[in-house]
N, C-alpha and C positions, 0 to 999 in steps of 0.2 A: 435322280436320273436314272432311267433303264434303258439297256440297247439291245438291237437283235443283230448279229454277223451273220457273214456267210459260214460255209462249212469251215472254210480256211481262216476264218477270225481276221481277216484285213477287210475288208469291205462293210461298211455299218450302211445296214440296208433300213433301219426303223427305228427311230429315240423318241421315248416318251419320257417327260417331266413329272415322273412321279414315283411314287414305290411298287405298285404292284401295277400289275395288267389284267387284273379281275374287274372282269365288266367293260370293258374299255373296248371301242367301236373301233376296229380296226379293217374294216371290210374295205375289199376292190385296192388291197395290197400289195405290192409283189414282192411276195418272199422267199421268190426260189435259191434254193439250194441253202435256205438259213440253217443254220443250227438254233435250234428250240430245244436243246435236251434237256430232261426234268424242270422246263418252265412251269409256271402257276399260270395257266391260259382259261380258268375256270370262267362262265361266263362269257367271254371273250367273243366278240363280233368278228369275225374272219371271213365271212360269205362274199363268194366274188372274188376274192382274195387268190392270187399264184402262190400255191404252196409247195409246187411240185421240186421233186427231190429233196424237199425238206426235210431235217431229221428233228424228227418229235418222239424221239425213244423218251418212253417215263415221263412224259409231260400231263401233265393233271387238263385235260382237255374240257372235265365234269360241266355239262350245261354248257358248252360252247356253241356258238354255230358255224357250222361250216358247210352252211347251204350253197351249192352250187361254186365249192371252190375247188380249183385244180389242184386234185392229191397223187398226181401221176409219180411214181417213182416215190412219193413221201414214205418215210418209213416211222409208222405207229409202234413199233414192237413196245411191250410194256405201257402203251398209253394206257391213260385212264379216260374212259369214253363213256363213262354213266351221263345220261339221260342227252348226252351229243348230237344235233341236227346233222344229218350229213345228206339232206334229200337233196337231188340230184349233184351231188359230188362225181366230179370225174376220179376215179380211181384206176381207170387204165387207158392207155393211150387207145384213141379210137382207132379201130380197122379201117384197112384202106382198102377200095378194090381197085383192081385192073382193068385195062380196057374189055377185057373177056367176062368181069362181071366176080373176078376170082376173088375171095378176100385173104388180105395176108394180115396177121396176128403178129403184133412184136414178141419176138422169143421171149422177153424182161416180164411178160403177161402172163407166161405158162405157167400155171399152178398157184397164180392169184388169185385170192378174195376178196370181198368187203368182208367186213364182221360187225 
């Protein structure tokens, strides 16, 4: 049995009765604030999942499906993303416009880029 907890380590967000996540379909799952540091997530389907503010540092996401996933604020530093499908993934919070059409860009998105 393997588990994914939040960053504080107190709240269990997901459990799987197996010894590997490799190739698992965990699409449409809420994993906001998840601690997934150095996890082996090869070939995992995380499409349409909420991974906002998740810690994916040094995770192996080779050939994973992150299409249409919410990755706003996710930390992918050192993650292996070879062959990873990020089609339609949300990497930066959408800009909002005020009544005059002026667009506000969140300060935390300045200088960030997708890789």
